[in-house]
N, CA, C and O atoms as a Tinker XYZ file with bonds, in Angstrom:
   376  protein
     1  N     36.823000   25.586000  -28.523000    73     2
     2  CA    36.388000   24.454000  -27.680000    64     1     3
     3  C     37.416000   23.658000  -27.332000    63     2     4     5
     4  O     38.408000   23.328000  -27.982000    81     3
     5  N     37.030000   23.343000  -26.085000    73     3     6
     6  CA    37.947000   22.341000  -25.525000    64     5     7
     7  C     37.843000   20.890000  -26.051000    63     6     8     9
     8  O     36.887000   20.589000  -26.765000    81     7
     9  N     38.787000   19.982000  -25.727000    73     7    10
    10  CA    38.623000   18.718000  -26.248000    64     9    11
    11  C     37.568000   17.879000  -25.470000    63    10    12    13
    12  O     36.914000   17.030000  -26.075000    81    11
    13  N     37.394000   18.095000  -24.175000    73    11    14
    14  CA    36.216000   17.501000  -23.515000    64    13    15
    15  C     34.990000   17.741000  -24.021000    63    14    16    17
    16  O     34.158000   16.839000  -24.118000    81    15
    17  N     34.749000   19.026000  -24.408000    73    15    18
    18  CA    33.538000   19.505000  -25.058000    64    17    19
    19  C     33.158000   18.956000  -26.327000    63    18    20    21
    20  O     32.034000   18.559000  -26.635000    81    19
    21  N     34.244000   18.967000  -27.073000    73    19    22
    22  CA    34.098000   18.338000  -28.538000    64    21    23
    23  C     33.854000   16.748000  -28.176000    63    22    24    25
    24  O     32.797000   16.269000  -28.587000    81    23
    25  N     34.580000   16.054000  -27.579000    73    23    26
    26  CA    34.325000   14.694000  -27.302000    64    25    27
    27  C     32.920000   14.476000  -26.696000    63    26    28    29
    28  O     32.242000   13.555000  -27.152000    81    27
    29  N     32.435000   15.241000  -25.717000    73    27    30
    30  CA    31.003000   15.081000  -25.513000    64    29    31
    31  C     29.977000   15.280000  -26.492000    63    30    32    33
    32  O     28.963000   14.582000  -26.515000    81    31
    33  N     30.217000   16.270000  -27.357000    73    31    34
    34  CA    29.312000   16.476000  -28.546000    64    33    35
    35  C     29.216000   15.323000  -29.416000    63    34    36    37
    36  O     28.134000   14.983000  -29.894000    81    35
    37  N     30.415000   14.637000  -29.669000    73    35    38
    38  CA    30.565000   13.670000  -30.464000    64    37    39
    39  C     29.876000   12.400000  -29.856000    63    38    40    41
    40  O     29.314000   11.602000  -30.606000    81    39
    41  N     29.916000   12.211000  -28.518000    73    39    42
    42  CA    29.266000   11.059000  -27.940000    64    41    43
    43  C     27.735000   11.180000  -27.963000    63    42    44    45
    44  O     26.995000   10.212000  -28.143000    81    43
    45  N     27.338000   12.372000  -27.779000    73    43    46
    46  CA    25.691000   12.518000  -27.939000    64    45    47
    47  C     25.394000   12.354000  -29.152000    63    46    48    49
    48  O     24.293000   11.843000  -29.357000    81    47
    49  N     26.174000   12.688000  -30.250000    73    47    50
    50  CA    25.622000   12.450000  -31.707000    64    49    51
    51  C     25.760000   11.189000  -32.033000    63    50    52    53
    52  O     25.000000   10.757000  -32.899000    81    51
    53  N     26.719000   10.318000  -31.449000    73    51    54
    54  CA    26.644000    8.828000  -31.830000    64    53    55
    55  C     25.559000    8.115000  -31.069000    63    54    56    57
    56  O     24.937000    7.215000  -31.635000    81    55
    57  N     25.281000    8.456000  -29.801000    73    55    58
    58  CA    24.062000    7.841000  -29.296000    64    57    59
    59  C     22.890000    8.172000  -29.844000    63    58    60    61
    60  O     22.064000    7.262000  -29.904000    81    59
    61  N     22.555000    9.323000  -30.301000    73    59    62
    62  CA    21.400000    9.750000  -30.895000    64    61    63
    63  C     21.303000    9.008000  -32.238000    63    62    64    65
    64  O     20.169000    8.641000  -32.543000    81    63
    65  N     22.288000    8.731000  -33.079000    73    63    66
    66  CA    22.309000    7.970000  -34.418000    64    65    67
    67  C     22.041000    6.585000  -33.950000    63    66    68    69
    68  O     21.215000    6.026000  -34.671000    81    67
    69  N     22.468000    5.875000  -32.995000    73    67    70
    70  CA    22.258000    4.703000  -32.646000    64    69    71
    71  C     20.789000    4.269000  -32.122000    63    70    72    73
    72  O     20.204000    3.201000  -32.303000    81    71
    73  N     20.388000    5.382000  -31.441000    73    71    74
    74  CA    18.901000    5.325000  -31.024000    64    73    75
    75  C     17.980000    5.564000  -32.227000    63    74    76    77
    76  O     16.880000    5.023000  -32.117000    81    75
    77  N     18.161000    6.141000  -33.159000    73    75    78
    78  CA    17.392000    6.349000  -34.136000    64    77    79
    79  C     17.245000    5.131000  -34.890000    63    78    80    81
    80  O     16.148000    4.857000  -35.378000    81    79
    81  N     18.139000    4.449000  -35.020000    73    79    82
    82  CA    18.027000    2.955000  -35.836000    64    81    83
    83  C     17.778000    1.834000  -34.822000    63    82    84    85
    84  O     17.964000    0.693000  -35.245000    81    83
    85  N     17.401000    1.973000  -33.604000    73    83    86
    86  CA    17.330000    0.988000  -32.628000    64    85    87
    87  C     16.099000   -0.121000  -33.103000    63    86    88    89
    88  O     16.156000   -1.285000  -32.707000    81    87
    89  N     15.086000    0.313000  -33.907000    73    87    90
    90  CA    14.194000   -0.573000  -34.561000    64    89    91
    91  C     14.766000   -1.571000  -35.277000    63    90    92    93
    92  O     14.421000   -2.743000  -35.122000    81    91
    93  N     15.748000   -1.176000  -36.178000    73    91    94
    94  CA    16.330000   -2.193000  -36.926000    64    93    95
    95  C     17.342000   -2.966000  -36.332000    63    94    96    97
    96  O     17.470000   -4.129000  -36.715000    81    95
    97  N     18.126000   -2.492000  -35.412000    73    95    98
    98  CA    18.981000   -3.067000  -34.562000    64    97    99
    99  C     18.586000   -4.189000  -33.760000    63    98   100   101
   100  O     19.268000   -5.212000  -33.702000    81    99
   101  N     17.447000   -4.024000  -33.107000    73    99   102
   102  CA    16.859000   -4.853000  -32.056000    64   101   103
   103  C     15.617000   -5.671000  -32.511000    63   102   104   105
   104  O     14.946000   -6.267000  -31.668000    81   103
   105  N     15.300000   -5.708000  -33.844000    73   103   106
   106  CA    14.354000   -6.432000  -34.299000    64   105   107
   107  C     12.858000   -6.038000  -33.817000    63   106   108   109
   108  O     12.124000   -6.856000  -33.263000    81   107
   109  N     12.478000   -4.677000  -34.088000    73   107   110
   110  CA    11.245000   -4.324000  -33.520000    64   109   111
   111  C     10.269000   -5.039000  -34.068000    63   110   112   113
   112  O      9.305000   -5.278000  -33.341000    81   111
   113  N     10.259000   -5.508000  -35.326000    73   111   114
   114  CA     9.109000   -6.180000  -35.886000    64   113   115
   115  C      8.970000   -7.653000  -35.977000    63   114   116   117
   116  O      8.274000   -8.205000  -36.829000    81   115
   117  N      9.766000   -8.366000  -34.926000    73   115   118
   118  CA     9.980000   -9.490000  -34.679000    64   117   119
   119  C      8.633000  -10.367000  -34.460000    63   118   120   121
   120  O      8.445000  -11.453000  -35.008000    81   119
   121  N      7.711000   -9.721000  -33.563000    73   119   122
   122  CA     6.447000  -10.482000  -33.275000    64   121   123
   123  C      5.630000  -10.411000  -34.569000    63   122   124   125
   124  O      5.008000  -11.430000  -34.865000    81   123
   125  N      5.560000   -9.546000  -35.231000    73   123   126
   126  CA     4.729000   -9.435000  -36.530000    64   125   127
   127  C      5.291000  -10.462000  -37.646000    63   126   128   129
   128  O      4.554000  -10.754000  -38.587000    81   127
   129  N      6.420000  -10.939000  -37.562000    73   127   130
   130  CA     6.917000  -11.827000  -38.659000    64   129   131
   131  C      6.672000  -13.194000  -38.456000    63   130   132   133
   132  O      6.842000  -13.989000  -39.380000    81   131
   133  N      6.223000  -13.617000  -37.151000    73   131   134
   134  CA     5.869000  -15.107000  -37.106000    64   133   135
   135  C      4.279000  -15.413000  -37.236000    63   134   136   137
   136  O      3.411000  -14.915000  -36.519000    81   135
   137  N      4.090000  -16.263000  -38.215000    73   135   138
   138  CA     2.625000  -16.414000  -38.283000    64   137   139
   139  C      2.001000  -17.308000  -37.253000    63   138   140   141
   140  O      2.692000  -18.187000  -36.737000    81   139
   141  N      0.770000  -17.149000  -36.923000    73   139   142
   142  CA     0.165000  -17.978000  -35.889000    64   141   143
   143  C     -0.273000  -19.230000  -36.530000    63   142   144   145
   144  O     -0.641000  -19.278000  -37.704000    81   143
   145  N     -0.222000  -20.387000  -35.623000    73   143   146
   146  CA    -0.478000  -21.634000  -36.124000    64   145   147
   147  C     -1.974000  -22.043000  -35.602000    63   146   148   149
   148  O     -2.654000  -22.911000  -36.149000    81   147
   149  N     -2.349000  -21.349000  -34.556000    73   147   150
   150  CA    -3.662000  -21.612000  -34.019000    64   149   151
   151  C     -4.831000  -20.558000  -34.397000    63   150   152   153
   152  O     -4.632000  -19.353000  -34.551000    81   151
   153  N     -5.820000  -21.071000  -34.494000    73   151   154
   154  CA    -7.102000  -20.129000  -34.661000    64   153   155
   155  C     -7.371000  -19.346000  -33.650000    63   154   156   157
   156  O     -6.952000  -19.617000  -32.525000    81   155
   157  N     -8.144000  -18.211000  -33.914000    73   155   158
   158  CA    -8.505000  -17.255000  -32.604000    64   157   159
   159  C     -9.359000  -18.055000  -31.649000    63   158   160   161
   160  O     -9.133000  -17.882000  -30.452000    81   159
   161  N    -10.276000  -18.877000  -31.988000    73   159   162
   162  CA   -11.135000  -19.691000  -31.217000    64   161   163
   163  C    -10.213000  -20.595000  -30.398000    63   162   164   165
   164  O    -10.336000  -20.621000  -29.173000    81   163
   165  N     -9.321000  -21.315000  -31.006000    73   163   166
   166  CA    -8.430000  -22.089000  -30.366000    64   165   167
   167  C     -7.566000  -21.443000  -29.088000    63   166   168   169
   168  O     -7.420000  -21.970000  -27.986000    81   167
   169  N     -7.072000  -20.248000  -29.505000    73   167   170
   170  CA    -6.389000  -19.518000  -28.346000    64   169   171
   171  C     -7.224000  -19.113000  -27.182000    63   170   172   173
   172  O     -6.775000  -19.028000  -26.039000    81   171
   173  N     -8.502000  -18.858000  -27.528000    73   171   174
   174  CA    -9.608000  -18.347000  -26.684000    64   173   175
   175  C    -10.038000  -19.555000  -25.772000    63   174   176   177
   176  O    -10.380000  -19.313000  -24.615000    81   175
   177  N    -10.036000  -20.816000  -26.235000    73   175   178
   178  CA   -10.531000  -21.885000  -25.595000    64   177   179
   179  C     -9.181000  -22.251000  -24.557000    63   178   180   181
   180  O     -9.408000  -22.707000  -23.436000    81   179
   181  N     -7.983000  -22.048000  -24.958000    73   179   182
   182  CA    -6.967000  -22.301000  -23.984000    64   181   183
   183  C     -7.006000  -21.401000  -23.032000    63   182   184   185
   184  O     -6.823000  -21.857000  -21.903000    81   183
   185  N     -7.209000  -20.115000  -23.126000    73   183   186
   186  CA    -7.284000  -19.050000  -22.141000    64   185   187
   187  C     -8.403000  -19.298000  -21.000000    63   186   188   189
   188  O     -8.281000  -19.112000  -19.789000    81   187
   189  N     -9.546000  -19.776000  -21.728000    73   187   190
   190  CA   -10.706000  -20.097000  -20.807000    64   189   191
   191  C    -10.367000  -21.273000  -19.870000    63   190   192   193
   192  O    -10.790000  -21.316000  -18.715000    81   191
   193  N     -9.588000  -22.224000  -20.416000    73   191   194
   194  CA    -9.247000  -23.342000  -19.654000    64   193   195
   195  C     -8.174000  -22.994000  -18.540000    63   194   196   197
   196  O     -8.237000  -23.421000  -17.387000    81   195
   197  N     -7.286000  -22.252000  -18.981000    73   195   198
   198  CA    -6.181000  -21.788000  -17.994000    64   197   199
   199  C     -6.676000  -20.932000  -16.705000    63   198   200   201
   200  O     -6.168000  -20.952000  -15.584000    81   199
   201  N     -7.900000  -20.103000  -17.186000    73   199   202
   202  CA    -8.430000  -19.236000  -15.925000    64   201   203
   203  C     -9.272000  -20.182000  -15.074000    63   202   204   205
   204  O     -9.354000  -19.949000  -13.868000    81   203
   205  N     -9.884000  -21.195000  -15.586000    73   203   206
   206  CA   -10.548000  -21.943000  -14.766000    64   205   207
   207  C     -9.769000  -22.782000  -13.824000    63   206   208   209
   208  O    -10.344000  -23.283000  -12.858000    81   207
   209  N     -8.483000  -22.977000  -14.036000    73   207   210
   210  CA    -7.730000  -23.821000  -13.278000    64   209   211
   211  C     -7.205000  -23.078000  -12.152000    63   210   212   213
   212  O     -6.893000  -23.614000  -11.089000    81   211
   213  N     -7.092000  -21.596000  -12.440000    73   211   214
   214  CA    -6.657000  -20.896000  -11.396000    64   213   215
   215  C     -7.538000  -19.968000  -10.639000    63   214   216   217
   216  O     -7.067000  -19.335000   -9.695000    81   215
   217  N     -8.824000  -19.839000  -10.998000    73   215   218
   218  CA    -9.811000  -18.994000  -10.421000    64   217   219
   219  C    -10.150000  -19.361000   -9.012000    63   218   220   221
   220  O    -10.320000  -18.406000   -8.254000    81   219
   221  N    -10.274000  -20.512000   -8.538000    73   219   222
   222  CA   -10.706000  -20.781000   -7.245000    64   221   223
   223  C     -9.384000  -21.381000   -6.493000    63   222   224   225
   224  O     -9.339000  -22.604000   -6.362000    81   223
   225  N     -8.435000  -20.684000   -6.053000    73   223   226
   226  CA    -7.170000  -21.054000   -5.506000    64   225   227
   227  C     -7.415000  -21.039000   -4.058000    63   226   228   229
   228  O     -7.660000  -19.992000   -3.459000    81   227
   229  N     -7.342000  -22.380000   -3.392000    73   227   230
   230  CA    -7.653000  -22.576000   -1.979000    64   229   231
   231  C     -6.396000  -23.432000   -1.420000    63   230   232   233
   232  O     -6.074000  -24.486000   -1.969000    81   231
   233  N     -5.739000  -22.943000   -0.350000    73   231   234
   234  CA    -4.833000  -23.768000    0.304000    64   233   235
   235  C     -5.505000  -24.893000    1.130000    63   234   236   237
   236  O     -6.384000  -24.717000    1.973000    81   235
   237  N     -4.895000  -26.219000    0.718000    73   235   238
   238  CA    -5.592000  -27.430000    1.251000    64   237   239
   239  C     -4.783000  -27.805000    2.540000    63   238   240   241
   240  O     -3.554000  -27.745000    2.548000    81   239
   241  N     -5.404000  -28.134000    3.464000    73   239   242
   242  CA    -4.599000  -28.580000    4.789000    64   241   243
   243  C     -3.972000  -27.413000    5.509000    63   242   244   245
   244  O     -2.993000  -27.609000    6.229000    81   243
   245  N     -4.448000  -26.292000    5.364000    73   243   246
   246  CA    -3.911000  -25.344000    6.092000    64   245   247
   247  C     -4.172000  -25.194000    7.791000    63   246   248   249
   248  O     -5.308000  -25.181000    8.265000    81   247
   249  N     -3.170000  -25.104000    8.458000    73   247   250
   250  CA    -3.365000  -25.412000   10.022000    64   249   251
   251  C     -3.730000  -23.978000   10.550000    63   250   252   253
   252  O     -3.123000  -23.004000   10.104000    81   251
   253  N     -4.696000  -23.841000   11.479000    73   251   254
   254  CA    -4.805000  -22.565000   12.177000    64   253   255
   255  C     -3.539000  -22.010000   12.925000    63   254   256   257
   256  O     -2.666000  -22.765000   13.353000    81   255
   257  N     -3.499000  -20.842000   13.037000    73   255   258
   258  CA    -2.223000  -20.232000   13.818000    64   257   259
   259  C     -2.417000  -20.733000   15.249000    63   258   260   261
   260  O     -3.474000  -20.756000   15.880000    81   259
   261  N     -1.092000  -21.167000   15.682000    73   259   262
   262  CA    -1.099000  -21.459000   17.154000    64   261   263
   263  C     -1.348000  -20.221000   17.984000    63   262   264   265
   264  O     -0.961000  -19.096000   17.671000    81   263
   265  N     -2.074000  -20.551000   19.142000    73   263   266
   266  CA    -2.437000  -19.525000   20.161000    64   265   267
   267  C     -1.337000  -19.354000   21.098000    63   266   268   269
   268  O     -0.845000  -20.393000   21.539000    81   267
   269  N     -0.857000  -18.238000   21.488000    73   267   270
   270  CA     0.296000  -17.860000   22.427000    64   269   271
   271  C     -0.165000  -18.307000   23.683000    63   270   272   273
   272  O     -1.349000  -18.240000   24.012000    81   271
   273  N      0.784000  -18.787000   24.435000    73   271   274
   274  CA     0.574000  -19.037000   26.009000    64   273   275
   275  C      1.231000  -18.008000   26.810000    63   274   276   277
   276  O      1.155000  -18.104000   28.035000    81   275
   277  N      1.861000  -17.041000   26.283000    73   275   278
   278  CA     2.676000  -15.932000   26.923000    64   277   279
   279  C      1.681000  -14.654000   26.692000    63   278   280   281
   280  O      0.970000  -14.462000   25.705000    81   279
   281  N      1.796000  -13.930000   27.709000    73   279   282
   282  CA     1.113000  -12.581000   27.566000    64   281   283
   283  C      1.959000  -11.546000   26.908000    63   282   284   285
   284  O      3.181000  -11.690000   26.866000    81   283
   285  N      1.316000  -10.430000   26.353000    73   283   286
   286  CA     2.228000   -9.458000   25.745000    64   285   287
   287  C      3.203000   -8.794000   26.673000    63   286   288   289
   288  O      4.344000   -8.493000   26.320000    81   287
   289  N      2.679000   -8.558000   27.966000    73   287   290
   290  CA     3.707000   -7.895000   28.950000    64   289   291
   291  C      4.891000   -8.749000   29.401000    63   290   292   293
   292  O      5.957000   -8.284000   29.804000    81   291
   293  N      4.592000  -10.054000   29.289000    73   291   294
   294  CA     5.853000  -11.112000   29.486000    64   293   295
   295  C      6.835000  -11.102000   28.355000    63   294   296   297
   296  O      8.047000  -11.256000   28.500000    81   295
   297  N      6.222000  -10.912000   27.227000    73   295   298
   298  CA     7.055000  -10.972000   26.020000    64   297   299
   299  C      7.813000   -9.824000   25.927000    63   298   300   301
   300  O      9.021000   -9.947000   25.724000    81   299
   301  N      7.248000   -8.572000   26.056000    73   299   302
   302  CA     7.911000   -7.234000   26.366000    64   301   303
   303  C      9.084000   -7.327000   27.393000    63   302   304   305
   304  O     10.238000   -7.077000   27.045000    81   303
   305  N      8.770000   -7.683000   28.633000    73   303   306
   306  CA     9.795000   -7.774000   29.858000    64   305   307
   307  C     11.007000   -8.622000   29.300000    63   306   308   309
   308  O     12.164000   -8.203000   29.320000    81   307
   309  N     10.648000   -9.804000   28.820000    73   307   310
   310  CA    11.699000  -10.687000   28.155000    64   309   311
   311  C     12.633000  -10.015000   27.169000    63   310   312   313
   312  O     13.855000  -10.122000   27.273000    81   311
   313  N     12.034000   -9.317000   26.206000    73   311   314
   314  CA    12.712000   -8.592000   25.254000    64   313   315
   315  C     13.549000   -7.619000   25.747000    63   314   316   317
   316  O     14.640000   -7.445000   25.203000    81   315
   317  N     13.135000   -6.807000   26.906000    73   315   318
   318  CA    13.921000   -5.784000   27.483000    64   317   319
   319  C     15.183000   -6.345000   28.251000    63   318   320   321
   320  O     16.239000   -5.712000   28.280000    81   319
   321  N     15.016000   -7.575000   28.876000    73   319   322
   322  CA    16.050000   -8.352000   29.529000    64   321   323
   323  C     17.061000   -8.833000   28.481000    63   322   324   325
   324  O     18.264000   -8.720000   28.717000    81   323
   325  N     16.598000   -9.391000   27.278000    73   323   326
   326  CA    17.649000   -9.789000   26.462000    64   325   327
   327  C     18.276000   -8.680000   25.740000    63   326   328   329
   328  O     19.432000   -8.818000   25.340000    81   327
   329  N     17.548000   -7.456000   25.508000    73   327   330
   330  CA    18.219000   -6.473000   24.966000    64   329   331
   331  C     19.307000   -5.972000   25.903000    63   330   332   333
   332  O     20.439000   -5.771000   25.462000    81   331
   333  N     19.029000   -5.782000   27.070000    73   331   334
   334  CA    20.233000   -5.275000   28.030000    64   333   335
   335  C     21.215000   -6.133000   28.285000    63   334   336   337
   336  O     22.303000   -5.766000   28.731000    81   335
   337  N     20.878000   -7.510000   27.991000    73   335   338
   338  CA    22.051000   -8.463000   28.120000    64   337   339
   339  C     22.938000   -8.534000   26.852000    63   338   340   341
   340  O     24.065000   -9.028000   26.806000    81   339
   341  N     22.224000   -7.938000   25.783000    73   339   342
   342  CA    23.148000   -8.042000   24.435000    64   341   343
   343  C     22.926000   -9.239000   23.754000    63   342   344   345
   344  O     23.709000   -9.539000   22.853000    81   343
   345  N     21.853000  -10.084000   24.071000    73   343   346
   346  CA    21.697000  -11.352000   23.218000    64   345   347
   347  C     20.932000  -11.217000   22.139000    63   346   348   349
   348  O     20.771000  -12.249000   21.488000    81   347
   349  N     20.313000  -10.063000   21.682000    73   347   350
   350  CA    19.464000   -9.833000   20.498000    64   349   351
   351  C     20.040000   -8.585000   19.840000    63   350   352   353
   352  O     20.651000   -7.734000   20.487000    81   351
   353  N     19.838000   -8.515000   18.621000    73   351   354
   354  CA    20.422000   -7.378000   17.905000    64   353   355
   355  C     19.280000   -6.279000   17.911000    63   354   356   357
   356  O     18.092000   -6.596000   17.861000    81   355
   357  N     19.680000   -5.085000   17.968000    73   355   358
   358  CA    18.764000   -4.000000   18.218000    64   357   359
   359  C     19.427000   -2.793000   17.463000    63   358   360   361
   360  O     20.645000   -2.627000   17.401000    81   359
   361  N     18.474000   -1.959000   16.888000    73   359   362
   362  CA    18.930000   -0.738000   16.132000    64   361   363
   363  C     19.613000   -1.165000   14.739000    63   362   364   365
   364  O     19.200000   -2.065000   14.008000    81   363
   365  N     20.646000   -0.415000   14.527000    73   363   366
   366  CA    21.331000   -0.661000   13.317000    64   365   367
   367  C     22.397000   -1.551000   13.258000    63   366   368   369
   368  O     23.150000   -1.604000   12.285000    81   367
   369  N     22.529000   -2.410000   14.464000    73   367   370
   370  CA    23.543000   -3.283000   14.545000    64   369   371
   371  C     23.168000   -4.725000   13.967000    63   370   372   373
   372  O     24.020000   -5.610000   13.889000    81   371
   373  N     22.024000   -4.885000   13.621000    73   371   374
   374  CA    21.366000   -6.196000   12.954000    64   373   375
   375  C     21.890000   -6.507000   11.701000    63   374   376
   376  O     21.472000   -7.486000   11.083000    81   375
């Protein structure tokens, strides 16, 4: 076997052994070790209160969109003129 093949096999073995112990290394049981300080009913009440605040979201003082005074063909012709003059970016140059 060549040195690079031996080194690659050793690297795979090392990664596999670290992956097998990942639960212990990274604290897989962290969330189960902390006792809850609130009852189930208190948590449910907080959730109901939070949902009630976000259920009917509405934007206040929203202004309607402005109507255009220029026709579509005028805008298109202005864009063609600007593109030919090189004043706007087009294609992949932007």
